[in-house]
Predicted model as a PDB file, atoms N, CA, C, CB and O in Angstrom, pLDDT in the B-factor column:
MODEL        1                                                                  
ATOM      1  N   LEU A   1     162.990  67.538  67.974  1.00 72.00           N  
ATOM      2  CA  LEU A   1     161.667  68.118  68.074  1.00 72.00           C  
ATOM      3  C   LEU A   1     160.874  67.928  66.786  1.00 72.00           C  
ATOM      4  CB  LEU A   1     161.768  69.589  68.413  1.00 72.00           C  
ATOM      5  O   LEU A   1     159.663  67.714  66.811  1.00 72.00           O  
ATOM      6  N   ASP A   2     161.577  68.010  65.663  1.00 84.00           N  
ATOM      7  CA  ASP A   2     160.900  67.854  64.382  1.00 84.00           C  
ATOM      8  C   ASP A   2     160.286  66.459  64.266  1.00 84.00           C  
ATOM      9  CB  ASP A   2     161.877  68.107  63.223  1.00 84.00           C  
ATOM     10  O   ASP A   2     159.171  66.309  63.767  1.00 84.00           O  
ATOM     11  N   ASP A   3     161.010  65.445  64.724  1.00 89.00           N  
ATOM     12  CA  ASP A   3     160.487  64.077  64.667  1.00 89.00           C  
ATOM     13  C   ASP A   3     159.240  63.921  65.536  1.00 89.00           C  
ATOM     14  CB  ASP A   3     161.562  63.079  65.112  1.00 89.00           C  
ATOM     15  O   ASP A   3     158.288  63.237  65.160  1.00 89.00           O  
ATOM     16  N   VAL A   4     159.263  64.562  66.694  1.00 80.00           N  
ATOM     17  CA  VAL A   4     158.104  64.484  67.598  1.00 80.00           C  
ATOM     18  C   VAL A   4     156.890  65.126  66.956  1.00 80.00           C  
ATOM     19  CB  VAL A   4     158.411  65.165  68.948  1.00 80.00           C  
ATOM     20  O   VAL A   4     155.798  64.557  66.974  1.00 80.00           O  
ATOM     21  N   VAL A   5     157.073  66.299  66.393  1.00 84.00           N  
ATOM     22  CA  VAL A   5     155.959  67.001  65.746  1.00 84.00           C  
ATOM     23  C   VAL A   5     155.457  66.199  64.544  1.00 84.00           C  
ATOM     24  CB  VAL A   5     156.392  68.425  65.302  1.00 84.00           C  
ATOM     25  O   VAL A   5     154.250  66.109  64.322  1.00 84.00           O  
ATOM     26  N   ASP A   6     156.365  65.622  63.778  1.00 92.00           N  
ATOM     27  CA  ASP A   6     155.962  64.781  62.641  1.00 92.00           C  
ATOM     28  C   ASP A   6     155.124  63.589  63.106  1.00 92.00           C  
ATOM     29  CB  ASP A   6     157.204  64.285  61.875  1.00 92.00           C  
ATOM     30  O   ASP A   6     154.118  63.253  62.481  1.00 92.00           O  
ATOM     31  N   SER A   7     155.537  62.955  64.195  1.00 89.00           N  
ATOM     32  CA  SER A   7     154.794  61.806  64.717  1.00 89.00           C  
ATOM     33  C   SER A   7     153.407  62.210  65.192  1.00 89.00           C  
ATOM     34  CB  SER A   7     155.563  61.151  65.860  1.00 89.00           C  
ATOM     35  O   SER A   7     152.436  61.486  64.971  1.00 89.00           O  
ATOM     36  N   MET A   8     153.313  63.357  65.839  1.00 84.00           N  
ATOM     37  CA  MET A   8     152.005  63.834  66.295  1.00 84.00           C  
ATOM     38  C   MET A   8     151.104  64.139  65.100  1.00 84.00           C  
ATOM     39  CB  MET A   8     152.163  65.090  67.183  1.00 84.00           C  
ATOM     40  O   MET A   8     149.909  63.845  65.123  1.00 84.00           O  
ATOM     41  N   GLU A   9     151.683  64.725  64.065  1.00 93.00           N  
ATOM     42  CA  GLU A   9     150.894  65.027  62.868  1.00 93.00           C  
ATOM     43  C   GLU A   9     150.408  63.738  62.195  1.00 93.00           C  
ATOM     44  CB  GLU A   9     151.728  65.865  61.873  1.00 93.00           C  
ATOM     45  O   GLU A   9     149.264  63.664  61.747  1.00 93.00           O  
ATOM     46  N   GLN A  10     151.268  62.738  62.128  1.00 95.00           N  
ATOM     47  CA  GLN A  10     150.875  61.451  61.547  1.00 95.00           C  
ATOM     48  C   GLN A  10     149.736  60.814  62.343  1.00 95.00           C  
ATOM     49  CB  GLN A  10     152.081  60.497  61.495  1.00 95.00           C  
ATOM     50  O   GLN A  10     148.791  60.272  61.769  1.00 95.00           O  
ATOM     51  N   ALA A  11     149.838  60.885  63.666  1.00 88.00           N  
ATOM     52  CA  ALA A  11     148.779  60.327  64.513  1.00 88.00           C  
ATOM     53  C   ALA A  11     147.458  61.055  64.277  1.00 88.00           C  
ATOM     54  CB  ALA A  11     149.175  60.414  66.002  1.00 88.00           C  
ATOM     55  O   ALA A  11     146.406  60.423  64.178  1.00 88.00           O  
ATOM     56  N   ALA A  12     147.513  62.374  64.188  1.00 90.00           N  
ATOM     57  CA  ALA A  12     146.296  63.153  63.942  1.00 90.00           C  
ATOM     58  C   ALA A  12     145.703  62.817  62.576  1.00 90.00           C  
ATOM     59  CB  ALA A  12     146.593  64.661  64.034  1.00 90.00           C  
ATOM     60  O   ALA A  12     144.486  62.691  62.441  1.00 90.00           O  
ATOM     61  N   ASN A  13     146.547  62.673  61.576  1.00 95.00           N  
ATOM     62  CA  ASN A  13     146.062  62.320  60.237  1.00 95.00           C  
ATOM     63  C   ASN A  13     145.386  60.957  60.238  1.00 95.00           C  
ATOM     64  CB  ASN A  13     147.216  62.330  59.230  1.00 95.00           C  
ATOM     65  O   ASN A  13     144.363  60.771  59.579  1.00 95.00           O  
ATOM     66  N   LYS A  14     145.951  60.000  60.973  1.00 94.00           N  
ATOM     67  CA  LYS A  14     145.345  58.664  61.041  1.00 94.00           C  
ATOM     68  C   LYS A  14     144.007  58.707  61.768  1.00 94.00           C  
ATOM     69  CB  LYS A  14     146.292  57.679  61.744  1.00 94.00           C  
ATOM     70  O   LYS A  14     143.088  57.964  61.425  1.00 94.00           O  
ATOM     71  N   MET A  15     143.897  59.575  62.771  1.00 91.00           N  
ATOM     72  CA  MET A  15     142.617  59.702  63.467  1.00 91.00           C  
ATOM     73  C   MET A  15     141.541  60.216  62.528  1.00 91.00           C  
ATOM     74  CB  MET A  15     142.750  60.634  64.674  1.00 91.00           C  
ATOM     75  O   MET A  15     140.393  59.776  62.591  1.00 91.00           O  
ATOM     76  N   VAL A  16     141.909  61.144  61.659  1.00 94.00           N  
ATOM     77  CA  VAL A  16     140.954  61.664  60.670  1.00 94.00           C  
ATOM     78  C   VAL A  16     140.637  60.583  59.647  1.00 94.00           C  
ATOM     79  CB  VAL A  16     141.517  62.932  59.964  1.00 94.00           C  
ATOM     80  O   VAL A  16     139.474  60.364  59.308  1.00 94.00           O  
ATOM     81  N   LEU A  17     141.671  59.908  59.155  1.00 96.00           N  
ATOM     82  CA  LEU A  17     141.496  58.877  58.134  1.00 96.00           C  
ATOM     83  C   LEU A  17     140.567  57.759  58.609  1.00 96.00           C  
ATOM     84  CB  LEU A  17     142.848  58.294  57.741  1.00 96.00           C  
ATOM     85  O   LEU A  17     139.686  57.316  57.872  1.00 96.00           O  
ATOM     86  N   TYR A  18     140.776  57.310  59.850  1.00 95.00           N  
ATOM     87  CA  TYR A  18     139.973  56.205  60.383  1.00 95.00           C  
ATOM     88  C   TYR A  18     138.733  56.681  61.132  1.00 95.00           C  
ATOM     89  CB  TYR A  18     140.817  55.354  61.301  1.00 95.00           C  
ATOM     90  O   TYR A  18     138.049  55.888  61.779  1.00 95.00           O  
ATOM     91  N   GLN A  19     138.447  57.971  61.042  1.00 94.00           N  
ATOM     92  CA  GLN A  19     137.250  58.574  61.619  1.00 94.00           C  
ATOM     93  C   GLN A  19     137.076  58.229  63.103  1.00 94.00           C  
ATOM     94  CB  GLN A  19     136.026  58.126  60.841  1.00 94.00           C  
ATOM     95  O   GLN A  19     136.008  57.804  63.545  1.00 94.00           O  
ATOM     96  N   VAL A  20     138.148  58.425  63.842  1.00 92.00           N  
ATOM     97  CA  VAL A  20     138.107  58.198  65.287  1.00 92.00           C  
ATOM     98  C   VAL A  20     137.273  59.309  65.912  1.00 92.00           C  
ATOM     99  CB  VAL A  20     139.552  58.155  65.907  1.00 92.00           C  
ATOM    100  O   VAL A  20     137.575  60.492  65.755  1.00 92.00           O  
ATOM    101  N   GLU A  21     136.239  58.919  66.611  1.00 90.00           N  
ATOM    102  CA  GLU A  21     135.341  59.904  67.205  1.00 90.00           C  
ATOM    103  C   GLU A  21     135.544  60.043  68.705  1.00 90.00           C  
ATOM    104  CB  GLU A  21     133.910  59.532  66.921  1.00 90.00           C  
ATOM    105  O   GLU A  21     135.248  61.093  69.275  1.00 90.00           O  
ATOM    106  N   GLU A  22     136.042  59.003  69.344  1.00 91.00           N  
ATOM    107  CA  GLU A  22     136.301  59.049  70.773  1.00 91.00           C  
ATOM    108  C   GLU A  22     137.709  58.539  71.045  1.00 91.00           C  
ATOM    109  CB  GLU A  22     135.254  58.218  71.553  1.00 91.00           C  
ATOM    110  O   GLU A  22     138.154  57.550  70.461  1.00 91.00           O  
ATOM    111  N   MET A  23     138.395  59.228  71.936  1.00 87.00           N  
ATOM    112  CA  MET A  23     139.735  58.784  72.290  1.00 87.00           C  
ATOM    113  C   MET A  23     139.670  57.969  73.574  1.00 87.00           C  
ATOM    114  CB  MET A  23     140.695  59.988  72.449  1.00 87.00           C  
ATOM    115  O   MET A  23     138.853  58.226  74.457  1.00 87.00           O  
ATOM    116  N   ARG A  24     140.550  56.986  73.651  1.00 90.00           N  
ATOM    117  CA  ARG A  24     140.650  56.194  74.872  1.00 90.00           C  
ATOM    118  C   ARG A  24     141.276  57.048  75.972  1.00 90.00           C  
ATOM    119  CB  ARG A  24     141.485  54.901  74.632  1.00 90.00           C  
ATOM    120  O   ARG A  24     141.940  58.049  75.702  1.00 90.00           O  
ATOM    121  N   ASP A  25     141.053  56.636  77.200  1.00 92.00           N  
ATOM    122  CA  ASP A  25     141.603  57.369  78.341  1.00 92.00           C  
ATOM    123  C   ASP A  25     143.122  57.488  78.247  1.00 92.00           C  
ATOM    124  CB  ASP A  25     141.214  56.680  79.651  1.00 92.00           C  
ATOM    125  O   ASP A  25     143.694  58.511  78.625  1.00 92.00           O  
ATOM    126  N   GLU A  26     143.778  56.435  77.739  1.00 93.00           N  
ATOM    127  CA  GLU A  26     145.229  56.458  77.601  1.00 93.00           C  
ATOM    128  C   GLU A  26     145.683  57.560  76.647  1.00 93.00           C  
ATOM    129  CB  GLU A  26     145.731  55.106  77.112  1.00 93.00           C  
ATOM    130  O   GLU A  26     146.718  58.186  76.874  1.00 93.00           O  
ATOM    131  N   ALA A  27     144.929  57.797  75.599  1.00 90.00           N  
ATOM    132  CA  ALA A  27     145.277  58.849  74.641  1.00 90.00           C  
ATOM    133  C   ALA A  27     145.173  60.222  75.302  1.00 90.00           C  
ATOM    134  CB  ALA A  27     144.357  58.781  73.397  1.00 90.00           C  
ATOM    135  O   ALA A  27     145.998  61.098  75.045  1.00 90.00           O  
ATOM    136  N   HIS A  28     144.183  60.407  76.138  1.00 92.00           N  
ATOM    137  CA  HIS A  28     144.058  61.671  76.873  1.00 92.00           C  
ATOM    138  C   HIS A  28     145.258  61.859  77.798  1.00 92.00           C  
ATOM    139  CB  HIS A  28     142.738  61.706  77.689  1.00 92.00           C  
ATOM    140  O   HIS A  28     145.801  62.959  77.904  1.00 92.00           O  
ATOM    141  N   GLU A  29     145.670  60.779  78.466  1.00 96.00           N  
ATOM    142  CA  GLU A  29     146.810  60.876  79.376  1.00 96.00           C  
ATOM    143  C   GLU A  29     148.096  61.156  78.599  1.00 96.00           C  
ATOM    144  CB  GLU A  29     146.955  59.582  80.200  1.00 96.00           C  
ATOM    145  O   GLU A  29     148.925  61.949  79.045  1.00 96.00           O  
ATOM    146  N   PHE A  30     148.272  60.508  77.432  1.00 92.00           N  
ATOM    147  CA  PHE A  30     149.433  60.810  76.591  1.00 92.00           C  
ATOM    148  C   PHE A  30     149.442  62.290  76.215  1.00 92.00           C  
ATOM    149  CB  PHE A  30     149.429  59.930  75.317  1.00 92.00           C  
ATOM    150  O   PHE A  30     150.494  62.930  76.228  1.00 92.00           O  
ATOM    151  N   SER A  31     148.289  62.826  75.886  1.00 91.00           N  
ATOM    152  CA  SER A  31     148.195  64.246  75.523  1.00 91.00           C  
ATOM    153  C   SER A  31     148.634  65.137  76.675  1.00 91.00           C  
ATOM    154  CB  SER A  31     146.764  64.602  75.106  1.00 91.00           C  
ATOM    155  O   SER A  31     149.338  66.125  76.469  1.00 91.00           O  
ATOM    156  N   ARG A  32     148.222  64.789  77.880  1.00 96.00           N  
ATOM    157  CA  ARG A  32     148.624  65.576  79.047  1.00 96.00           C  
ATOM    158  C   ARG A  32     150.141  65.501  79.264  1.00 96.00           C  
ATOM    159  CB  ARG A  32     147.881  65.082  80.306  1.00 96.00           C  
ATOM    160  O   ARG A  32     150.779  66.504  79.584  1.00 96.00           O  
ATOM    161  N   ILE A  33     150.704  64.317  79.088  1.00 96.00           N  
ATOM    162  CA  ILE A  33     152.157  64.146  79.250  1.00 96.00           C  
ATOM    163  C   ILE A  33     152.903  64.947  78.190  1.00 96.00           C  
ATOM    164  CB  ILE A  33     152.548  62.649  79.164  1.00 96.00           C  
ATOM    165  O   ILE A  33     153.889  65.618  78.496  1.00 96.00           O  
ATOM    166  N   ILE A  34     152.440  64.879  76.955  1.00 92.00           N  
ATOM    167  CA  ILE A  34     153.088  65.626  75.864  1.00 92.00           C  
ATOM    168  C   ILE A  34     153.040  67.123  76.147  1.00 92.00           C  
ATOM    169  CB  ILE A  34     152.407  65.316  74.506  1.00 92.00           C  
ATOM    170  O   ILE A  34     154.027  67.827  75.936  1.00 92.00           O  
ATOM    171  N   LEU A  35     151.907  67.607  76.618  1.00 95.00           N  
ATOM    172  CA  LEU A  35     151.777  69.032  76.933  1.00 95.00           C  
ATOM    173  C   LEU A  35     152.744  69.445  78.039  1.00 95.00           C  
ATOM    174  CB  LEU A  35     150.335  69.357  77.348  1.00 95.00           C  
ATOM    175  O   LEU A  35     153.392  70.488  77.945  1.00 95.00           O  
ATOM    176  N   ARG A  36     152.840  68.626  79.089  1.00 96.00           N  
ATOM    177  CA  ARG A  36     153.772  68.940  80.173  1.00 96.00           C  
ATOM    178  C   ARG A  36     155.218  68.928  79.681  1.00 96.00           C  
ATOM    179  CB  ARG A  36     153.602  67.944  81.324  1.00 96.00           C  
ATOM    180  O   ARG A  36     156.016  69.782  80.069  1.00 96.00           O  
ATOM    181  N   ALA A  37     155.553  67.956  78.823  1.00 95.00           N  
ATOM    182  CA  ALA A  37     156.912  67.899  78.280  1.00 95.00           C  
ATOM    183  C   ALA A  37     157.195  69.116  77.400  1.00 95.00           C  
ATOM    184  CB  ALA A  37     157.116  66.601  77.474  1.00 95.00           C  
ATOM    185  O   ALA A  37     158.285  69.686  77.454  1.00 95.00           O  
ATOM    186  N   ALA A  38     156.221  69.509  76.597  1.00 93.00           N  
ATOM    187  CA  ALA A  38     156.394  70.683  75.740  1.00 93.00           C  
ATOM    188  C   ALA A  38     156.593  71.942  76.570  1.00 93.00           C  
ATOM    189  CB  ALA A  38     155.187  70.852  74.814  1.00 93.00           C  
ATOM    190  O   ALA A  38     157.390  72.806  76.207  1.00 93.00           O  
ATOM    191  N   ASP A  39     155.878  72.050  77.678  1.00 96.00           N  
ATOM    192  CA  ASP A  39     156.057  73.197  78.575  1.00 96.00           C  
ATOM    193  C   ASP A  39     157.472  73.227  79.150  1.00 96.00           C  
ATOM    194  CB  ASP A  39     155.025  73.153  79.716  1.00 96.00           C  
ATOM    195  O   ASP A  39     158.087  74.289  79.254  1.00 96.00           O  
ATOM    196  N   SER A  40     157.983  72.049  79.522  1.00 96.00           N  
ATOM    197  CA  SER A  40     159.345  71.985  80.065  1.00 96.00           C  
ATOM    198  C   SER A  40     160.384  72.330  79.009  1.00 96.00           C  
ATOM    199  CB  SER A  40     159.627  70.594  80.633  1.00 96.00           C  
ATOM    200  O   SER A  40     161.353  73.034  79.296  1.00 96.00           O  
ATOM    201  N   VAL A  41     160.192  71.843  77.794  1.00 94.00           N  
ATOM    202  CA  VAL A  41     161.119  72.174  76.711  1.00 94.00           C  
ATOM    203  C   VAL A  41     161.084  73.675  76.441  1.00 94.00           C  
ATOM    204  CB  VAL A  41     160.768  71.384  75.424  1.00 94.00           C  
ATOM    205  O   VAL A  41     162.127  74.301  76.255  1.00 94.00           O  
ATOM    206  N   ASP A  42     159.887  74.248  76.420  1.00 95.00           N  
ATOM    207  CA  ASP A  42     159.733  75.681  76.189  1.00 95.00           C  
ATOM    208  C   ASP A  42     160.464  76.496  77.261  1.00 95.00           C  
ATOM    209  CB  ASP A  42     158.247  76.057  76.162  1.00 95.00           C  
ATOM    210  O   ASP A  42     161.114  77.495  76.952  1.00 95.00           O  
ATOM    211  N   ALA A  43     160.354  76.072  78.496  1.00 95.00           N  
ATOM    212  CA  ALA A  43     161.014  76.787  79.588  1.00 95.00           C  
ATOM    213  C   ALA A  43     162.531  76.590  79.556  1.00 95.00           C  
ATOM    214  CB  ALA A  43     160.457  76.321  80.934  1.00 95.00           C  
ATOM    215  O   ALA A  43     163.280  77.474  79.973  1.00 95.00           O  
ATOM    216  N   ALA A  44     162.980  75.450  79.069  1.00 95.00           N  
ATOM    217  CA  ALA A  44     164.414  75.138  79.061  1.00 95.00           C  
ATOM    218  C   ALA A  44     165.166  75.824  77.921  1.00 95.00           C  
ATOM    219  CB  ALA A  44     164.611  73.642  78.963  1.00 95.00           C  
ATOM    220  O   ALA A  44     166.342  76.155  78.073  1.00 95.00           O  
ATOM    221  N   MET A  45     164.519  76.038  76.803  1.00 93.00           N  
ATOM    222  CA  MET A  45     165.217  76.567  75.622  1.00 93.00           C  
ATOM    223  C   MET A  45     165.970  77.871  75.886  1.00 93.00           C  
ATOM    224  CB  MET A  45     164.229  76.788  74.509  1.00 93.00           C  
ATOM    225  O   MET A  45     167.135  77.964  75.500  1.00 93.00           O  
ATOM    226  N   PRO A  46     165.382  78.870  76.514  1.00 94.00           N  
ATOM    227  CA  PRO A  46     166.124  80.116  76.746  1.00 94.00           C  
ATOM    228  C   PRO A  46     167.324  79.922  77.688  1.00 94.00           C  
ATOM    229  CB  PRO A  46     165.187  81.174  77.323  1.00 94.00           C  
ATOM    230  O   PRO A  46     168.275  80.702  77.653  1.00 94.00           O  
ATOM    231  N   LEU A  47     167.273  78.889  78.519  1.00 93.00           N  
ATOM    232  CA  LEU A  47     168.341  78.646  79.478  1.00 93.00           C  
ATOM    233  C   LEU A  47     169.605  78.092  78.821  1.00 93.00           C  
ATOM    234  CB  LEU A  47     167.862  77.691  80.545  1.00 93.00           C  
ATOM    235  O   LEU A  47     170.681  78.120  79.417  1.00 93.00           O  
ATOM    236  N   LEU A  48     169.474  77.595  77.607  1.00 91.00           N  
ATOM    237  CA  LEU A  48     170.629  77.020  76.917  1.00 91.00           C  
ATOM    238  C   LEU A  48     171.722  78.052  76.665  1.00 91.00           C  
ATOM    239  CB  LEU A  48     170.195  76.405  75.599  1.00 91.00           C  
ATOM    240  O   LEU A  48     172.893  77.688  76.554  1.00 91.00           O  
ATOM    241  N   ARG A  49     171.369  79.312  76.574  1.00 90.00           N  
ATOM    242  CA  ARG A  49     172.339  80.379  76.312  1.00 90.00           C  
ATOM    243  C   ARG A  49     172.956  80.954  77.594  1.00 90.00           C  
ATOM    244  CB  ARG A  49     171.672  81.493  75.529  1.00 90.00           C  
ATOM    245  O   ARG A  49     173.894  81.748  77.529  1.00 90.00           O  
ATOM    246  N   ASP A  50     172.436  80.557  78.739  1.00 90.00           N  
ATOM    247  CA  ASP A  50     172.875  81.138  80.008  1.00 90.00           C  
ATOM    248  C   ASP A  50     173.692  80.115  80.799  1.00 90.00           C  
ATOM    249  CB  ASP A  50     171.659  81.619  80.840  1.00 90.00           C  
ATOM    250  O   ASP A  50     173.137  79.156  81.337  1.00 90.00           O  
ATOM    251  N   ASN A  51     175.001  80.317  80.868  1.00 86.00           N  
ATOM    252  CA  ASN A  51     175.880  79.387  81.580  1.00 86.00           C  
ATOM    253  C   ASN A  51     175.568  79.317  83.071  1.00 86.00           C  
ATOM    254  CB  ASN A  51     177.326  79.790  81.384  1.00 86.00           C  
ATOM    255  O   ASN A  51     175.884  78.323  83.725  1.00 86.00           O  
ATOM    256  N   LYS A  52     174.955  80.357  83.606  1.00 90.00           N  
ATOM    257  CA  LYS A  52     174.644  80.399  85.031  1.00 90.00           C  
ATOM    258  C   LYS A  52     173.345  79.669  85.364  1.00 90.00           C  
ATOM    259  CB  LYS A  52     174.556  81.836  85.495  1.00 90.00           C  
ATOM    260  O   LYS A  52     172.989  79.542  86.536  1.00 90.00           O  
ATOM    261  N   ALA A  53     172.645  79.196  84.356  1.00 92.00           N  
ATOM    262  CA  ALA A  53     171.337  78.571  84.566  1.00 92.00           C  
ATOM    263  C   ALA A  53     171.395  77.051  84.465  1.00 92.00           C  
ATOM    264  CB  ALA A  53     170.340  79.108  83.559  1.00 92.00           C  
ATOM    265  O   ALA A  53     170.371  76.403  84.246  1.00 92.00           O  
ATOM    266  N   MET A  54     172.580  76.484  84.624  1.00 92.00           N  
ATOM    267  CA  MET A  54     172.723  75.032  84.451  1.00 92.00           C  
ATOM    268  C   MET A  54     171.848  74.233  85.419  1.00 92.00           C  
ATOM    269  CB  MET A  54     174.178  74.632  84.638  1.00 92.00           C  
ATOM    270  O   MET A  54     171.290  73.205  85.037  1.00 92.00           O  
ATOM    271  N   MET A  55     171.722  74.687  86.649  1.00 93.00           N  
ATOM    272  CA  MET A  55     170.899  73.957  87.620  1.00 93.00           C  
ATOM    273  C   MET A  55     169.430  73.949  87.186  1.00 93.00           C  
ATOM    274  CB  MET A  55     171.036  74.588  89.027  1.00 93.00           C  
ATOM    275  O   MET A  55     168.754  72.925  87.289  1.00 93.00           O  
ATOM    276  N   GLN A  56     168.945  75.086  86.704  1.00 94.00           N  
ATOM    277  CA  GLN A  56     167.567  75.153  86.216  1.00 94.00           C  
ATOM    278  C   GLN A  56     167.397  74.274  84.976  1.00 94.00           C  
ATOM    279  CB  GLN A  56     167.175  76.613  85.896  1.00 94.00           C  
ATOM    280  O   GLN A  56     166.397  73.571  84.832  1.00 94.00           O  
ATOM    281  N   LEU A  57     168.375  74.325  84.098  1.00 94.00           N  
ATOM    282  CA  LEU A  57     168.313  73.522  82.876  1.00 94.00           C  
ATOM    283  C   LEU A  57     168.313  72.036  83.222  1.00 94.00           C  
ATOM    284  CB  LEU A  57     169.498  73.857  81.941  1.00 94.00           C  
ATOM    285  O   LEU A  57     167.576  71.252  82.625  1.00 94.00           O  
ATOM    286  N   GLN A  58     169.137  71.659  84.183  1.00 95.00           N  
ATOM    287  CA  GLN A  58     169.193  70.262  84.605  1.00 95.00           C  
ATOM    288  C   GLN A  58     167.848  69.821  85.184  1.00 95.00           C  
ATOM    289  CB  GLN A  58     170.315  70.058  85.641  1.00 95.00           C  
ATOM    290  O   GLN A  58     167.415  68.692  84.954  1.00 95.00           O  
ATOM    291  N   LYS A  59     167.197  70.693  85.923  1.00 96.00           N  
ATOM    292  CA  LYS A  59     165.880  70.376  86.490  1.00 96.00           C  
ATOM    293  C   LYS A  59     164.864  70.105  85.384  1.00 96.00           C  
ATOM    294  CB  LYS A  59     165.387  71.526  87.390  1.00 96.00           C  
ATOM    295  O   LYS A  59     164.079  69.162  85.476  1.00 96.00           O  
ATOM    296  N   HIS A  60     164.880  70.927  84.347  1.00 95.00           N  
ATOM    297  CA  HIS A  60     163.956  70.705  83.224  1.00 95.00           C  
ATOM    298  C   HIS A  60     164.285  69.390  82.515  1.00 95.00           C  
ATOM    299  CB  HIS A  60     164.022  71.887  82.220  1.00 95.00           C  
ATOM    300  O   HIS A  60     163.382  68.646  82.131  1.00 95.00           O  
ATOM    301  N   ALA A  61     165.557  69.109  82.345  1.00 95.00           N  
ATOM    302  CA  ALA A  61     165.966  67.859  81.696  1.00 95.00           C  
ATOM    303  C   ALA A  61     165.491  66.653  82.511  1.00 95.00           C  
ATOM    304  CB  ALA A  61     167.503  67.815  81.521  1.00 95.00           C  
ATOM    305  O   ALA A  61     165.039  65.660  81.941  1.00 95.00           O  
ATOM    306  N   GLN A  62     165.591  66.736  83.822  1.00 97.00           N  
ATOM    307  CA  GLN A  62     165.111  65.650  84.678  1.00 97.00           C  
ATOM    308  C   GLN A  62     163.595  65.507  84.579  1.00 97.00           C  
ATOM    309  CB  GLN A  62     165.523  65.894  86.137  1.00 97.00           C  
ATOM    310  O   GLN A  62     163.071  64.395  84.533  1.00 97.00           O  
ATOM    311  N   ASP A  63     162.899  66.634  84.547  1.00 96.00           N  
ATOM    312  CA  ASP A  63     161.440  66.595  84.401  1.00 96.00           C  
ATOM    313  C   ASP A  63     161.040  65.930  83.084  1.00 96.00           C  
ATOM    314  CB  ASP A  63     160.853  68.019  84.473  1.00 96.00           C  
ATOM    315  O   ASP A  63     160.145  65.085  83.056  1.00 96.00           O  
ATOM    316  N   ILE A  64     161.702  66.310  82.006  1.00 96.00           N  
ATOM    317  CA  ILE A  64     161.401  65.747  80.686  1.00 96.00           C  
ATOM    318  C   ILE A  64     161.689  64.254  80.673  1.00 96.00           C  
ATOM    319  CB  ILE A  64     162.218  66.458  79.587  1.00 96.00           C  
ATOM    320  O   ILE A  64     160.913  63.472  80.123  1.00 96.00           O  
ATOM    321  N   ASN A  65     162.803  63.859  81.278  1.00 96.00           N  
ATOM    322  CA  ASN A  65     163.154  62.438  81.353  1.00 96.00           C  
ATOM    323  C   ASN A  65     162.101  61.670  82.142  1.00 96.00           C  
ATOM    324  CB  ASN A  65     164.542  62.252  81.998  1.00 96.00           C  
ATOM    325  O   ASN A  65     161.713  60.570  81.751  1.00 96.00           O  
ATOM    326  N   GLY A  66     161.638  62.243  83.250  1.00 97.00           N  
ATOM    327  CA  GLY A  66     160.592  61.603  84.043  1.00 97.00           C  
ATOM    328  C   GLY A  66     159.292  61.459  83.274  1.00 97.00           C  
ATOM    329  O   GLY A  66     158.605  60.444  83.390  1.00 97.00           O  
ATOM    330  N   LEU A  67     158.953  62.471  82.492  1.00 97.00           N  
ATOM    331  CA  LEU A  67     157.745  62.401  81.666  1.00 97.00           C  
ATOM    332  C   LEU A  67     157.875  61.332  80.589  1.00 97.00           C  
ATOM    333  CB  LEU A  67     157.460  63.759  81.023  1.00 97.00           C  
ATOM    334  O   LEU A  67     156.903  60.654  80.257  1.00 97.00           O  
ATOM    335  N   GLU A  68     159.073  61.186  80.049  1.00 95.00           N  
ATOM    336  CA  GLU A  68     159.301  60.129  79.052  1.00 95.00           C  
ATOM    337  C   GLU A  68     159.094  58.757  79.685  1.00 95.00           C  
ATOM    338  CB  GLU A  68     160.729  60.233  78.453  1.00 95.00           C  
ATOM    339  O   GLU A  68     158.463  57.886  79.086  1.00 95.00           O  
ATOM    340  N   ARG A  69     159.621  58.563  80.890  1.00 97.00           N  
ATOM    341  CA  ARG A  69     159.425  57.280  81.589  1.00 97.00           C  
ATOM    342  C   ARG A  69     157.939  57.048  81.884  1.00 97.00           C  
ATOM    343  CB  ARG A  69     160.243  57.249  82.911  1.00 97.00           C  
ATOM    344  O   ARG A  69     157.445  55.926  81.772  1.00 97.00           O  
ATOM    345  N   GLU A  70     157.240  58.112  82.259  1.00 96.00           N  
ATOM    346  CA  GLU A  70     155.803  58.017  82.530  1.00 96.00           C  
ATOM    347  C   GLU A  70     155.051  57.581  81.264  1.00 96.00           C  
ATOM    348  CB  GLU A  70     155.255  59.379  83.045  1.00 96.00           C  
ATOM    349  O   GLU A  70     154.173  56.720  81.320  1.00 96.00           O  
ATOM    350  N   ALA A  71     155.403  58.178  80.138  1.00 95.00           N  
ATOM    351  CA  ALA A  71     154.760  57.818  78.869  1.00 95.00           C  
ATOM    352  C   ALA A  71     155.106  56.387  78.472  1.00 95.00           C  
ATOM    353  CB  ALA A  71     155.182  58.793  77.753  1.00 95.00           C  
ATOM    354  O   ALA A  71     154.250  55.658  77.973  1.00 95.00           O  
ATOM    355  N   ASP A  72     156.358  55.981  78.691  1.00 96.00           N  
ATOM    356  CA  ASP A  72     156.762  54.604  78.383  1.00 96.00           C  
ATOM    357  C   ASP A  72     155.943  53.608  79.200  1.00 96.00           C  
ATOM    358  CB  ASP A  72     158.268  54.406  78.658  1.00 96.00           C  
ATOM    359  O   ASP A  72     155.500  52.586  78.677  1.00 96.00           O  
ATOM    360  N   ALA A  73     155.744  53.911  80.484  1.00 96.00           N  
ATOM    361  CA  ALA A  73     154.967  53.019  81.345  1.00 96.00           C  
ATOM    362  C   ALA A  73     153.510  52.963  80.888  1.00 96.00           C  
ATOM    363  CB  ALA A  73     155.047  53.479  82.813  1.00 96.00           C  
ATOM    364  O   ALA A  73     152.888  51.901  80.925  1.00 96.00           O  
ATOM    365  N   LEU A  74     152.970  54.091  80.463  1.00 93.00           N  
ATOM    366  CA  LEU A  74     151.595  54.136  79.980  1.00 93.00           C  
ATOM    367  C   LEU A  74     151.451  53.327  78.694  1.00 93.00           C  
ATOM    368  CB  LEU A  74     151.152  55.588  79.749  1.00 93.00           C  
ATOM    369  O   LEU A  74     150.446  52.648  78.483  1.00 93.00           O  
ATOM    370  N   TYR A  75     152.471  53.410  77.839  1.00 91.00           N  
ATOM    371  CA  TYR A  75     152.443  52.677  76.571  1.00 91.00           C  
ATOM    372  C   TYR A  75     152.445  51.184  76.834  1.00 91.00           C  
ATOM    373  CB  TYR A  75     153.643  53.065  75.684  1.00 91.00           C  
ATOM    374  O   TYR A  75     152.424  50.391  75.892  1.00 91.00           O  
TER     375      TYR A  75                                                      
ENDMDL                                                                          
END                                                                             
C-alpha cells in the first residue's frame, strides 16, 4: 500500500510541476478504478482477523484483481 500511495503522490507532484490543467479521459477512469480498489481494500482489511470471513475476503481479493486487470487494459 505504501508503494501505491507513493506512486500516486509522485504523479500528483508531476502534475503540479508540469502545470497540467486538464486530465485526459483515461486519467479520470484510472482515478475511478483506484477509488474502487481502495474501497475494496478498506472493506477487506477488518476481515483479515476473522477466520470465518474467508469467503468475503476472497470476494474482495477477486474484485481487486479484476480492477487491476481493468487498469492494465486501460494502460
